NUNUMI-832898 format. One record per residue (C-alpha): x, y, z. Coordinates in Angstrom, 3 decimals. Example, Ala and Ser with C-alpha at 12.3 -4.5 7.8 and 13.67 -1.06 7.14 Angstrom:
! residues 2
{{12.300 -4.500 7.800}};
{{13.670 -1.060 7.140}};
//
This chain:
! residues 232
{{73.175 111.949 102.272}};
{{73.182 108.382 101.910}};
{{74.735 105.201 102.606}};
{{76.081 103.043 99.885}};
{{76.579 99.057 99.907}};
{{78.957 98.535 97.111}};
{{78.834 95.219 96.120}};
{{81.696 93.591 93.355}};
{{80.907 91.117 90.783}};
{{82.545 88.092 90.290}};
{{85.842 87.019 91.876}};
{{86.204 90.392 93.192}};
{{85.877 91.712 97.270}};
{{85.307 94.957 99.086}};
{{88.845 95.906 98.057}};
{{87.669 96.731 94.568}};
{{85.883 99.905 95.610}};
{{88.454 101.456 97.552}};
{{88.753 104.265 94.713}};
{{85.084 104.976 94.827}};
{{84.365 104.596 98.145}};
{{86.740 107.688 99.168}};
{{85.102 109.820 96.599}};
{{81.858 109.064 98.371}};
{{83.016 109.714 101.425}};
{{84.436 113.207 100.185}};
{{81.019 113.807 99.056}};
{{79.632 113.365 102.785}};
{{78.120 110.223 102.046}};
{{78.548 106.652 104.198}};
{{79.868 104.078 101.955}};
{{80.133 100.405 102.850}};
{{82.282 98.118 100.521}};
{{81.280 94.529 101.211}};
{{82.771 91.313 100.606}};
{{80.404 88.523 99.542}};
{{81.076 85.251 101.207}};
{{83.225 82.501 99.554}};
{{85.488 85.547 97.894}};
{{88.809 87.474 98.979}};
{{89.056 87.860 102.840}};
{{85.974 85.571 103.288}};
{{87.126 82.639 100.765}};
{{86.491 79.845 103.588}};
{{82.784 80.694 104.141}};
{{80.826 78.548 102.259}};
{{77.807 80.382 100.114}};
{{75.259 79.772 97.678}};
{{72.908 82.290 96.175}};
{{70.913 83.205 99.042}};
{{74.054 83.237 101.269}};
{{74.863 86.534 99.013}};
{{71.412 87.544 99.223}};
{{71.428 87.130 102.983}};
{{75.290 88.961 103.084}};
{{73.669 91.889 102.100}};
{{70.806 92.299 104.115}};
{{72.688 91.209 107.141}};
{{75.311 94.197 106.617}};
{{72.348 96.892 105.999}};
{{70.719 95.523 109.185}};
{{74.081 95.079 111.195}};
{{74.978 98.689 110.123}};
{{71.158 99.882 110.822}};
{{71.492 102.030 107.631}};
{{68.493 104.305 106.228}};
{{68.474 105.673 102.962}};
{{70.173 102.833 101.303}};
{{71.731 102.827 97.830}};
{{72.443 99.279 96.862}};
{{75.202 98.955 94.125}};
{{75.871 95.711 92.420}};
{{78.338 95.554 89.684}};
{{78.204 92.293 87.086}};
{{77.330 89.221 88.488}};
{{76.338 90.835 92.107}};
{{73.501 92.311 90.635}};
{{71.954 89.015 91.329}};
{{72.136 89.026 94.835}};
{{71.826 92.719 95.020}};
{{68.437 92.718 93.164}};
{{66.690 90.731 95.544}};
{{68.377 92.207 98.317}};
{{66.791 95.145 97.407}};
{{63.184 94.046 97.868}};
{{63.749 92.562 101.110}};
{{65.164 95.755 102.719}};
{{61.732 97.652 102.885}};
{{61.808 101.073 103.351}};
{{65.397 101.467 103.808}};
{{66.024 101.710 100.159}};
{{66.549 105.057 98.610}};
{{67.742 103.702 95.205}};
{{69.384 100.512 93.539}};
{{72.192 100.872 91.063}};
{{73.391 98.386 88.834}};
{{76.788 98.397 87.379}};
{{77.221 96.814 83.937}};
{{75.144 94.144 85.666}};
{{73.096 91.150 85.807}};
{{69.548 91.737 86.973}};
{{68.073 88.783 88.856}};
{{65.057 86.549 87.434}};
{{62.702 84.830 89.348}};
{{63.624 81.082 88.836}};
{{66.560 81.536 86.899}};
{{70.611 81.850 87.797}};
{{73.885 83.549 86.249}};
{{74.382 80.146 84.727}};
{{70.704 79.380 83.174}};
{{71.033 82.996 81.706}};
{{74.603 82.834 80.252}};
{{74.952 84.251 76.778}};
{{76.582 80.758 75.873}};
{{74.101 78.338 77.261}};
{{73.772 76.819 80.876}};
{{75.749 73.823 79.404}};
{{78.894 75.486 78.487}};
{{78.894 77.936 81.817}};
{{78.496 74.521 83.753}};
{{81.308 72.963 81.742}};
{{83.634 75.752 82.866}};
{{82.514 75.315 86.490}};
{{83.524 71.851 86.213}};
{{86.893 72.740 84.539}};
{{87.543 74.814 88.131}};
{{86.827 72.106 90.516}};
{{82.755 73.713 91.313}};
{{84.145 77.185 91.159}};
{{84.043 79.703 88.362}};
{{88.212 80.165 87.692}};
{{89.447 84.189 87.793}};
{{90.185 85.619 84.297}};
{{93.632 85.730 82.787}};
{{95.496 89.392 82.181}};
{{94.423 88.861 78.345}};
{{90.610 88.551 78.909}};
{{91.103 92.357 79.985}};
{{92.024 93.340 76.580}};
{{89.762 96.190 75.279}};
{{87.701 97.532 78.624}};
{{89.726 100.592 78.938}};
{{92.393 99.234 81.386}};
{{95.776 100.291 82.061}};
{{98.759 97.234 82.903}};
{{98.576 98.328 86.476}};
{{94.874 98.271 86.681}};
{{95.002 94.899 84.958}};
{{97.360 93.471 87.709}};
{{95.662 95.180 90.265}};
{{92.413 93.180 89.456}};
{{94.383 89.812 88.478}};
{{96.305 89.734 91.512}};
{{93.254 90.261 93.826}};
{{90.824 87.942 92.347}};
{{89.888 84.707 93.736}};
{{87.776 81.649 92.295}};
{{83.830 82.331 92.307}};
{{81.981 79.681 94.375}};
{{80.034 77.779 91.837}};
{{76.654 77.384 94.239}};
{{76.014 81.126 93.787}};
{{76.163 81.027 90.211}};
{{73.532 78.130 89.369}};
{{71.334 78.391 92.361}};
{{68.020 80.404 91.026}};
{{67.082 83.844 92.246}};
{{64.077 84.285 94.170}};
{{61.502 87.865 93.584}};
{{58.538 88.457 94.668}};
{{57.576 91.373 92.615}};
{{58.721 93.064 89.590}};
{{62.258 95.285 89.725}};
{{60.399 97.597 87.587}};
{{58.615 99.217 90.572}};
{{61.968 100.114 92.493}};
{{64.033 103.109 91.727}};
{{66.704 102.116 90.103}};
{{69.800 103.327 87.889}};
{{71.457 101.513 85.226}};
{{74.922 101.896 84.530}};
{{75.853 100.460 80.926}};
{{79.575 100.299 80.283}};
{{79.977 100.709 76.192}};
{{83.197 99.189 75.928}};
{{81.799 95.789 77.053}};
{{78.667 96.453 74.621}};
{{76.600 99.400 73.353}};
{{73.329 97.901 74.426}};
{{71.789 96.083 77.808}};
{{70.587 92.692 77.846}};
{{66.957 91.966 76.770}};
{{66.293 91.857 80.691}};
{{67.705 95.070 81.354}};
{{65.807 96.563 78.482}};
{{62.516 95.299 79.885}};
{{63.322 97.100 83.288}};
{{64.204 100.435 81.581}};
{{60.803 100.633 79.991}};
{{59.470 101.482 83.949}};
{{59.225 104.897 84.953}};
{{61.374 104.048 87.927}};
{{64.426 103.362 85.945}};
{{66.896 105.459 84.110}};
{{70.033 104.406 81.669}};
{{73.393 105.878 82.278}};
{{76.374 105.319 79.868}};
{{80.145 105.475 80.526}};
{{82.657 105.005 77.805}};
{{84.407 102.717 79.573}};
{{84.907 98.800 79.768}};
{{83.245 96.443 82.279}};
{{85.178 97.105 85.709}};
{{84.740 101.159 85.969}};
{{85.617 100.991 89.568}};
{{89.244 100.672 88.460}};
{{89.087 102.432 85.130}};
{{86.645 105.491 85.811}};
{{86.539 105.242 89.586}};
{{86.064 109.197 89.996}};
{{83.332 109.302 87.102}};
{{81.667 106.137 88.978}};
{{81.344 107.903 91.988}};
{{79.821 110.774 90.592}};
{{77.106 108.991 88.707}};
{{76.620 107.198 92.038}};
{{76.240 110.887 93.976}};
{{73.881 111.945 91.146}};
{{71.539 108.674 91.907}};
{{70.838 110.085 95.241}};
{{69.244 112.847 93.537}};
{{67.350 111.066 91.188}};
//
């Protein structure tokens, strides 16, 4: 059985994985949801992009885990992808859940679909942080009102430096065993960076008929997909 390090996207903490972690543990796996520095119960900690990479690597080493499946949702794909190459042979599989992937020398902001100036303007409006979404922003994502309230009430501002500092990669992620989970209600096609990686023989694509937060909308199905990655 594998040990899963579960890392949420922007604004969220380890609490977002409660339902998925429960099912993974019931299947006999280790499940270790992780809150990144500057978020949720760790809001008081300063954080940049490389801080988040270290958070993940340090957790693997602190728990002395082997056969590790690193799971990154949304923004967290960027630090998770960097951490994957840094934990060496401890890595069993890498999973991106409707996630960004790191590109060497690029940041979350520099790859923002509306352009970096638009994103940096949003950070300026948030006092340097990325403000959480409003309830209306979750429309069309396969979430009921209780699930939306749960996400919105638990969200905290996301530290801006983690979004503007560039990723650092030593080699192509295409060399690592990986699964990309595409949530179809958030767009039917992966972005170009992901599409290029999916050409690798080491990568596979799995689709979910739900929105961008499947750990809330379809936690059992997401846990099933994660479990299948231990046999990939």
